[in-house]
C-alpha positions in Angstrom: -31.0 -4.7 29.3 -29.6 -6.0 26.0 -27.9 -9.3 25.0 -25.0 -10.1 22.8 -26.2 -13.6 22.0 -30.0 -13.5 22.3 -30.4 -16.8 20.3 -29.4 -18.7 23.4 -32.9 -17.9 24.7 -34.1 -20.7 22.4 -33.0 -23.0 25.1 -35.9 -21.6 27.2 -37.8 -24.7 26.1 -35.7 -26.6 28.6 -37.9 -25.2 31.3 -40.3 -28.0 30.6 -37.9 -30.6 31.9 -38.5 -29.8 35.6 -42.2 -29.9 35.0 -42.0 -33.3 33.3 -39.9 -34.6 36.1 -42.5 -33.6 38.6 -45.4 -34.9 36.5 -44.1 -38.4 35.4 -42.6 -39.5 38.7 -43.9 -43.0 39.4 -44.8 -44.5 42.8 -42.1 -46.6 44.2 -42.8 -50.1 45.7 -41.1 -51.7 48.7 -40.2 -55.4 48.4 -40.5 -57.4 51.6 -39.2 -61.0 51.7 -41.9 -63.4 53.2 -41.4 -67.2 53.7 -44.8 -68.3 52.5 -47.5 -66.7 50.4 -50.3 -69.2 51.3 -51.9 -66.9 53.9 -51.4 -63.7 51.8 -54.2 -62.4 49.6 -53.3 -61.5 46.0 -54.0 -57.9 45.1 -53.1 -56.5 41.6 -50.5 -53.5 41.6 -51.2 -50.4 39.6 -48.4 -47.8 38.8 -50.0 -44.4 39.0 -48.7 -41.3 37.1 -48.7 -38.2 39.2 -51.3 -35.7 38.0 -50.4 -32.6 40.0 -47.3 -30.7 41.2 -46.7 -31.4 44.9 -43.6 -29.1 45.5 -44.0 -25.8 43.7 -41.0 -24.2 45.4 -38.6 -26.8 44.0 -40.0 -26.4 40.6 -39.6 -22.7 40.6 -36.0 -22.9 41.9 -35.1 -25.4 39.1 -36.7 -23.2 36.5 -35.0 -20.1 37.8 -31.6 -21.8 37.7 -32.1 -22.8 34.1 -33.2 -19.2 33.2 -30.2 -17.7 34.8 -27.9 -20.1 33.0 -29.5 -19.3 29.7 -29.3 -15.6 30.3 -25.6 -15.9 31.3 -24.8 -17.6 28.0 -26.7 -14.8 26.2 -24.2 -12.3 27.6 -26.3 -9.4 28.9 -25.3 -5.8 29.3 -26.8 -2.5 30.3 -26.8 0.7 28.2 -26.5 4.5 28.9 -27.6 5.6 32.4 -27.8 2.0 33.6 -24.1 1.6 32.7 -23.2 4.6 34.8 -25.0 3.1 37.8 -23.1 -0.2 37.3 -19.6 1.3 36.7 -19.7 4.3 39.0 -19.5 6.9 36.2 -15.8 7.8 36.6 -14.1 9.9 33.9 -11.0 9.9 31.7 -10.0 13.5 31.4 -7.3 15.0 29.2 -6.3 18.6 29.7 -4.6 20.1 26.6 -2.6 23.2 27.5 -1.3 25.4 24.6 2.3 26.6 25.3 3.1 28.1 22.0 4.7 31.6 22.2 1.6 33.4 21.2 0.2 32.4 24.6 2.7 35.0 26.0 0.4 37.8 24.6 -0.5 39.8 27.7 -1.4 37.5 30.6 -2.8 34.6 28.6 -0.2 32.1 29.8 -0.9 32.5 33.5 -4.6 32.6 32.9 -4.4 29.3 31.0 -2.4 27.6 33.8 -5.0 28.8 36.4 -7.8 27.2 34.3 -5.8 24.0 34.1 -5.3 23.9 37.8 -9.0 24.4 38.3 -9.9 21.5 36.1 -7.5 19.2 38.1 -9.0 20.3 41.4 -12.5 19.6 40.2 -11.7 16.0 39.4 -13.6 13.3 41.3 -11.6 10.8 43.4 -12.0 8.0 40.8 -11.4 10.2 37.8 -8.1 9.7 35.8 -6.4 12.6 34.1 -3.5 13.5 31.8 -1.9 16.9 31.1 -0.9 17.3 27.5 1.4 20.3 26.7 1.6 21.2 23.0 2.9 23.7 20.5 4.0 22.3 17.1 4.5 19.0 18.9 2.9 17.4 21.9 4.0 15.7 25.1 2.2 14.4 28.1 2.8 14.2 31.8 2.0 11.0 33.8 -0.8 9.3 31.8 -4.2 8.4 33.3 -3.3 9.1 36.9 -5.4 9.9 39.9 -2.5 11.7 41.6 -3.6 15.3 41.7 -0.3 16.5 43.2 1.7 15.3 40.2 -0.7 16.9 37.8 -0.6 20.2 39.6 3.2 20.0 39.8 3.4 19.5 36.0 1.3 22.6 35.4 3.3 24.7 37.8 6.6 23.7 36.1 5.4 24.3 32.6 6.9 27.2 30.6 6.1 28.9 27.4 8.0 27.5 24.4 9.2 29.2 21.2 7.1 26.9 19.0 4.1 27.5 16.9 0.5 26.3 17.3 -0.5 23.0 15.8 -3.6 21.2 17.2 -3.1 18.0 15.3 -0.3 16.3 17.3 -1.9 17.2 20.6 -5.3 15.8 19.5 -3.7 12.7 18.1 -2.0 12.0 21.5 -5.4 12.7 23.2 -7.1 10.2 20.8 -4.7 7.5 21.8 -5.1 8.1 25.5 -8.9 8.0 25.3 -9.0 4.9 23.1 -6.8 3.1 25.7 -9.0 4.1 28.6 -11.4 1.8 30.5 -13.4 4.7 31.9 -17.1 5.1 30.7 -16.9 8.9 30.4 -14.3 10.5 28.1 -13.6 14.2 28.3 -10.9 16.6 26.9 -10.4 20.2 27.9 -8.5 22.3 25.3 -7.1 25.5 26.7 -5.7 27.8 24.0 -5.8 31.2 22.3 -7.1 29.3 19.3 -5.0 30.6 16.5 -6.2 29.9 13.0 -2.8 29.0 11.8 -2.9 25.6 13.6 -6.3 24.5 12.4 -5.3 22.6 9.3 -3.2 20.1 11.3 -6.4 18.8 13.0 -8.1 17.7 9.9 -7.2 14.1 10.1 -8.1 13.6 13.8 -11.3 12.1 15.1 -11.7 11.5 18.8 -13.5 8.4 20.1 -17.3 8.3 19.9 -18.9 9.9 23.0 -15.9 12.1 23.8 -16.8 15.5 25.2 -14.3 18.2 24.0 -14.6 21.4 25.9 -12.7 24.4 24.4 -11.6 27.1 26.8 -10.3 30.3 25.2 -8.0 32.7 27.0 -8.3 35.4 24.4 -11.0 38.0 24.2 -12.8 39.8 21.4 -10.7 43.0 21.7 -8.4 43.8 18.7 -4.8 42.6 19.1 -1.9 44.9 18.4 1.4 43.4 17.5 4.6 44.6 15.7 7.2 42.0 14.8 10.7 42.2 13.3 10.1 40.2 10.2 13.7 39.8 9.0 16.9 41.5 8.0 19.0 41.9 4.9 22.8 42.6 4.9 24.7 44.4 2.2 28.5 44.4 2.2 31.0 46.7 0.8 34.8 47.4 1.1 36.0 50.6 2.8 39.7 51.3 3.3 40.3 47.6 2.6 37.9 46.6 5.4 34.7 44.8 4.9 31.6 46.7 6.1 28.0 45.5 6.6 24.8 47.6 6.2 21.8 46.1 8.0 18.2 46.8 6.8 15.5 45.5 9.1 11.9 44.7 8.0 9.1 45.3 10.4 5.4 44.3 10.1 2.5 45.8 12.0 -0.1 43.0 12.4 -2.5 45.3 14.3 -5.4 47.4 13.1 -4.0 50.7 14.5 -0.9 52.6 13.2 2.2 52.7 15.3 4.3 56.0 15.5 7.9 56.4 16.5 8.6 52.8 17.4 12.2 52.6 18.6 14.3 49.9 16.8 17.8 49.2 17.9 20.8 47.4 16.3 22.7 45.4 18.9 26.1 43.7 18.7 26.9 41.2 21.5 24.1 42.7 23.5 25.5 46.2 23.2 23.4 48.8 21.3 25.2 50.2 18.3 22.4 52.5 17.0 18.6 53.1 17.5 16.2 54.7 15.1 12.5 55.6 15.2 10.1 54.1 12.7 6.4 54.5 12.0 4.1 51.8 10.6 0.6 52.0 9.1 -2.1 49.7 10.3 -1.5 46.2 8.9 1.5 47.6 7.1 5.2 47.0 6.7 8.2 49.3 7.2 12.0 49.1 6.8 14.8 50.8 8.7 18.4 50.9 7.6 21.2 51.3 10.1 24.6 52.9 9.5 27.4 50.6 8.2 29.8 49.0 10.7 33.1 47.2 10.2 33.1 43.5 10.4 35.5 41.7 12.8 37.7 38.7 12.0 35.1 36.2 13.2 31.3 35.7 13.2 29.5 38.5 15.0 26.2 38.0 16.9 23.8 40.8 15.9 20.2 41.5 16.9 17.6 44.0 15.7 15.3 44.7 18.6 12.0 46.8 18.7 10.5 48.1 21.8 8.6 45.4 23.5 4.8 45.1 23.0 2.3 42.6 24.5 3.9 39.8 22.5 7.7 40.2 23.1 8.9 37.0 21.4 8.7 38.4 17.9 10.1 41.9 18.8 13.7 40.7 18.1 15.5 39.1 15.3 18.9 37.4 15.9 21.4 36.7 13.1 25.2 36.3 12.5 27.4 38.1 10.1 30.7 36.5 9.2 33.6 38.2 7.4 34.8 36.8 4.1 31.6 36.5 2.2 33.5 37.8 -0.8 34.4 35.9 -4.0 37.6 37.0 -5.6 37.3 37.2 -9.4 40.2 37.5 -11.8 39.2 38.8 -15.3 41.9 38.2 -17.9 41.2 40.3 -21.0 42.8 41.7 -24.1 45.7 44.2 -23.8 45.0 47.9 -23.7 41.7 49.8 -23.7 40.0 47.4 -25.9 40.3 44.8 -23.2 38.9 47.1 -20.6 36.0 48.0 -22.8 35.2 44.3 -23.4 35.2 43.8 -19.6 32.9 46.8 -18.9 29.5 45.0 -18.7 31.0 42.1 -16.8 32.8 44.4 -14.4 29.7 46.5 -13.7 27.5 43.4 -13.1 29.9 42.0 -10.6 30.3 45.3 -8.8 26.6 45.2 -7.8 26.8 41.9 -5.9 26.4 42.1 -2.1 25.8 38.5 -0.9 28.3 37.4 -1.9 30.3 40.5 -2.8 32.7 40.1 -5.7 36.2 41.4 -5.5 37.2 41.9 -9.1 40.8 42.1 -10.3 41.4 42.9 -14.0 44.6 41.9 -15.8 45.4 41.9 -19.5 46.7 38.6 -20.9 50.2 40.0 -21.1 50.2 41.2 -17.4 48.6 38.4 -15.4 50.8 36.6 -13.0 50.7 33.2 -11.3 50.1 35.0 -8.0 47.0 36.6 -9.5 45.7 33.1 -10.4 46.4 31.7 -7.0 44.6 34.5 -5.2 41.4 34.1 -7.3 38.3 32.1 -6.6 37.2 32.2 -10.2 39.2 33.1 -13.4 37.4 34.5 -16.4 39.3 34.4 -19.8 37.2 37.1 -21.5 37.8 36.9 -25.3 41.3 35.6 -24.9 42.9 32.2 -25.2 44.8 30.3 -22.6 48.1 32.1 -21.9 51.2 30.2 -22.9 53.9 29.0 -20.6 53.8 29.2 -16.8 50.6 31.2 -16.6 48.7 28.7 -18.7 50.0 25.9 -16.6 49.1 27.8 -13.4 45.5 28.2 -14.7 45.3 24.5 -15.6 46.6 23.6 -12.2 44.2 26.0 -10.6 41.2 24.2 -12.2 42.5 20.8 -11.4 42.8 21.8 -7.7 39.1 22.8 -7.6 39.0 26.3 -9.0 36.4 27.6 -11.5 37.2 28.9 -15.0 34.8 30.8 -17.3 35.8 30.9 -21.0 34.1 33.6 -23.2 35.0 32.6 -26.8 35.0 35.8 -28.7 36.9 36.7 -31.9 40.3 36.8 -30.2 40.0 33.5 -28.3 43.0 31.6 -29.7 43.9 28.3 -28.1 47.6 27.3 -28.1 48.5 24.2 -30.0 46.8 21.0 -29.0 46.4 21.9 -25.3 42.7 21.1 -25.1 42.5 19.9 -21.5 40.4 22.9 -20.5 38.1 22.5 -23.5 35.5 19.8 -24.2 36.5 19.9 -27.9 38.0 22.0 -30.6 36.6 25.5 -31.3 36.0 26.8 -34.8 36.0 30.2 -36.4 33.2 32.7 -35.9 29.8 31.9 -37.4 27.3 34.6 -38.3 23.6 34.6 -37.7 22.1 37.0 -40.4 19.0 39.2 -40.1 17.6 39.5 -36.6 20.2 37.0 -35.3 19.6 33.8 -33.4 18.3 33.1 -29.9 18.5 30.5 -27.3 16.4 27.5 -28.2 17.2 25.1 -25.3 18.2 25.9 -21.7 18.8 23.3 -18.9 16.8 25.0 -16.2 17.7 22.3 -13.7 21.3 23.6 -13.7 22.3 26.0 -10.9 23.3 28.7 -13.4 19.8 28.8 -15.0 17.5 27.6 -12.2 16.9 31.2 -11.1 15.0 31.6 -14.4 12.8 28.5 -14.1 9.8 30.2 -12.4 7.3 32.3 -14.3 8.1 36.0 -14.7 11.7 35.4 -13.7 13.2 36.5 -17.0 13.0 35.5 -20.7 16.1 33.8 -21.9 14.9 33.7 -25.4 14.8 37.5 -25.6 18.6 38.2 -26.3 19.7 38.1 -29.9 23.0 36.5 -30.9 24.6 37.7 -34.2 27.9 35.8 -34.0 29.3 32.8 -32.0 32.1 30.3 -32.0 30.9 26.8 -32.9 32.2 24.2 -30.4 32.3 20.5 -31.0 31.6 18.6 -27.8 31.7 14.9 -26.9 28.9 12.9 -25.2 30.6 13.3 -21.8 30.2 17.1 -21.9 27.1 18.7 -20.4 25.5 21.2 -22.8 23.6 23.7 -20.7 22.2 25.9 -23.5 21.9 25.7 -27.3 21.0 28.2 -29.9 17.9 27.8 -31.9 19.9 26.2 -34.7 21.1 23.4 -32.3 24.7 24.7 -31.9 26.2 24.9 -28.4 25.7 28.2 -26.6 27.0 27.1 -23.1 28.7 23.9 -22.0 30.3 22.6 -18.8 33.6 20.7 -18.7 35.1 19.0 -15.7 38.9 18.8 -15.1 40.1 17.3 -11.9 38.2 18.8 -9.0 37.4 22.0 -10.9 34.7 23.3 -13.3 35.0 25.0 -16.7 32.1 26.9 -18.2 32.4 27.7 -21.9 30.3 30.5 -23.3 30.5 30.5 -27.1 29.7 34.2 -27.6 31.0 37.4 -25.9 30.1 38.8 -22.6 29.8 42.4 -24.0 27.6 43.8 -26.7 29.9 43.1 -29.6 28.4 39.8 -30.8 25.0 39.9 -29.0 22.7 42.2 -27.0 22.6 39.9 -23.9 24.3 42.5 -21.7 21.5 45.0 -22.4 18.8 42.6 -21.0 17.8 42.6 -17.3 18.6 38.9 -17.1 22.3 39.5 -17.7 23.1 40.4 -14.1 21.6 37.3 -12.4 23.1 35.2 -15.2 26.6 36.5 -14.5 26.2 36.2 -10.7 24.9 32.6 -10.8 27.6 31.5 -13.2 30.4 33.0 -11.0 28.8 31.6 -7.8 28.6 28.1 -9.4 32.2 28.2 -10.5 33.3 29.4 -7.0 31.2 26.6 -5.4 29.7 29.3 -3.3 27.3 28.4 -0.5 25.6 31.3 1.2 26.3 31.4 4.9 23.3 30.6 7.2 22.7 33.8 9.2 19.7 32.5 11.2 17.7 29.3 11.8 14.2 28.8 13.2 13.2 27.4 16.6 12.0 23.8 16.2 14.6 22.9 13.6 17.3 20.3 14.2 20.8 21.5 13.4 23.1 19.1 11.7 26.6 20.4 12.6 28.2 18.3 9.8 26.2 20.2 7.2 26.4 23.7 8.8 28.8 25.9 6.9 30.4 27.5 9.9 31.1 24.2 11.7 33.1 22.5 9.0 36.2 22.3 11.3 34.4 20.7 14.2 34.5 17.0 15.0 30.9 16.3 15.8 31.6 13.0 17.5 34.3 14.4 19.8 33.6 14.1 23.5 35.1 17.6 23.9 32.4 19.2 21.9 30.5 21.7 24.1 27.2 23.3 23.2 25.5 26.0 25.2 22.0 27.3 24.5 20.8 30.9 24.9 20.1 30.3 28.6 23.8 29.4 29.1 23.0 25.8 29.9 25.1 23.0 28.5 23.1 20.7 26.3 23.8 17.5 24.4 25.0 17.6 20.8 23.4 14.2 19.9 19.7 14.5 19.4 18.1 11.0 19.2 21.5 9.4 19.6 22.9 11.0 16.4 26.2 12.8 17.0 26.2 16.4 15.9 22.5 16.9 15.9 21.1 19.7 18.1 17.4 20.4 18.9 17.0 24.2 18.6 14.3 24.9 21.2 15.2 28.4 22.4 15.4 31.8 20.9 18.8 33.5 20.8 22.4 32.4 20.1 23.8 28.9 20.5 27.5 28.7 21.1 29.4 25.6 20.0 33.1 25.0 20.6 35.6 22.3 21.0 37.0 22.5 24.5 40.3 21.1 23.3 40.7 23.8 20.7 42.0 26.4 23.1 41.1 30.0 22.2 39.5 29.2 18.9 36.4 31.2 18.1 33.2 29.3 18.8 30.6 28.6 16.2 27.5 30.8 16.7 24.1 29.8 15.6 21.3 32.4 15.7 17.8 31.0 16.3 14.5 33.0 15.9 10.8 32.2 16.4 8.6 31.1 13.5 6.8 34.3 12.5 3.7 32.5 11.4 2.8 32.4 15.1 2.8 36.2 15.1 -0.5 36.2 13.2 -3.0 36.3 16.1 -6.1 35.7 14.0 -8.4 33.4 15.9 -10.6 30.5 14.9 -14.0 29.8 16.4 -13.4 27.1 19.0 -16.7 25.4 18.0 -15.3 24.9 14.4 -12.3 23.0 15.9 -14.6 20.9 18.1 -16.8 20.0 15.1 -13.8 18.9 13.1 -12.4 16.4 15.7 -15.7 15.1 17.2 -18.1 15.4 14.3 -20.4 17.6 16.3 -20.4 21.0 18.1 -19.6 21.2 21.7 -23.2 22.0 22.7 -24.5 18.7 21.2 -23.6 16.6 24.3 -23.5 17.4 28.0 -20.4 17.0 30.0 -21.9 14.3 32.2 -23.1 12.0 29.5 -21.4 8.7 29.0 -19.9 7.8 25.7 -21.6 5.3 23.4 -19.5 2.2 23.4 -19.9 -0.8 21.1 -22.1 -3.6 22.6 -19.1 -5.9 22.9 -17.2 -3.3 24.9 -20.1 -2.7 27.2 -20.6 -6.4 27.9 -16.8 -6.9 28.4 -16.6 -4.0 30.9 -19.7 -5.0 32.9 -19.4 -8.9 33.0 -23.0 -9.3 34.2 -22.9 -13.0 33.0 -20.7 -13.8 36.0 -23.3 -12.7 38.5 -26.1 -14.6 36.6 -23.9 -17.7 36.7 -23.4 -17.3 40.5 -27.1 -16.9 40.9 -27.9 -20.1 38.9 -25.4 -22.1 41.0 -27.0 -20.7 44.2 -30.5 -21.8 43.1 -29.2 -25.3 42.2 -27.4 -25.7 45.5 -30.5 -24.6 47.5 -32.7 -26.9 45.4 -30.5 -29.8 46.1 -30.7 -29.3 49.9 -34.4 -28.7 49.9 -35.2 -31.8 47.7 -33.1 -34.0 49.9 -34.9 -32.8 53.0 -38.4 -33.3 51.4 -37.5 -36.8 50.3 -36.4 -37.7 53.8 -39.6 -36.3 55.3 -41.7 -38.4 52.9 -39.8 -41.6 53.9 -40.4 -40.8 57.5 -44.1 -40.5 57.0 -44.3 -43.8 55.1 -42.6 -45.6 58.0 
């Protein structure tokens, strides 16, 4: 037995009080009134101090009462096995059941549920238990309950999710449950296939001292074989004025054995369009390209599906392809063949684009019409000035309304009069750079046009040589995106109304520079045109576990996210709420497949389709040693402590849970009450003897 306040035992000296009371008690005298003392002999009275203890039982009872009172104030408690005897040894058990989609490999999921049921059935009547289901997040059933039926029902109703494995959230939830428990024995049973990808999330978790964590693996040591559809790419082209798509699927063999003649199919609306065989080396990738198909007038749900293996969740990849991912470009050049020659490099660079595709229309400055300008997404004035009259006004109006204009200031770029609305300042005559020419000395890599070159080995913008350019005077309100090594402006951005104007002070061919002969020319042209068109790539697929914000989703711009007529159906055809956490227009994507979103008041309008796939990091079935995880979250291996051993609580917690002082206090009061009765009876007996 131990004590929280052992200094109270200094009061043990008070045990001398009952002894002194017994030893110094004086003899009492009885006074008798007598009328005359003449016949009474005078005898002197002596007060005698008692020299021995007459009532040992009373003394012992008084001392015992004092000892019990002192011990009660010292707050005693019992440790280890004695604690189990006092409290009954009941347990707080948390069963962690992994429901990530990798548990669907073979028969792991049903095996895991059977193990969890066995743990529940083995609970003692006084044991309290909680079932925690986890993937990338964690949730619990009824917490700390002795109701075995509810625990078994929760296990029976559990289903595999489409999430990934992360041990951290589940173990943090377990930590909170165990810390709140009043039970002396703390246990956790972790049932999983123990994928290594989830290990890092457990690094910040430490279960309460004394917790016994028992890992139960449902995987074996045999090699795992798994092929997954890792993704797709879509190229577009125009054929007979119709847009076509060519799908190339990427596959990954994550097993140690090669796979031959795996059947891979392309599906549209659940209907198979084409299937092709593909072979994969061990731990190797492969690609398969399907025949082109014509796009419809609305978004199309498409899937690439491989023959199912032991892990079917990653054998399919869903995505959508919408028509109209084409940016119309109007190139206005010089008249005649010289103009077409100047457009050659620009035209060829834009012809290569696929996502988006670029529909290029070429017009000479004397042939362009207002209809051409209105049909364009981006207008390029390539080595020509602003056309005079109605065409120039149409281009200015086009920019003010949100269009994009790219000015390439070559030798023939003459600007009419004082109409400088589209320019940040006046342009001057050509300036030569002698010798090897100049180069770009400053580039704003934070700008969308140049951000593609910001990473290492993404292209050297200082490599092109510039032999001539048009000096451009700009004001402080103009954004200079690039400068030559002599400090003059190479590229600037000017805003007019809702539109954007990019000014390139050299040519876009090889007449004044060799930029077009460098590999960086193509991405530079594409990014410049995409920026001017305010192009945003359509989202073809999302990942399970994400939260979809309809207000920011490109295909849902016409939907009123707060409308009560908004209907959302998940891949299981169930209607779900479009207001995650009380936020209108937010949808938790928890299933794999196609979500369909429509406004029921919009009649026959095409629904918005959202494709959702599993996170392929879960397809990596590499396992971690369960003892490594146990050591991380408990600070010891599982074998360091037996399942029946009680946890080591702080002395204050042990004393608070046992409250032994209460029993000592009751014992002290009992001794005092008994002593009082006995002392009264002994006193009365002595009086009777004296009489």
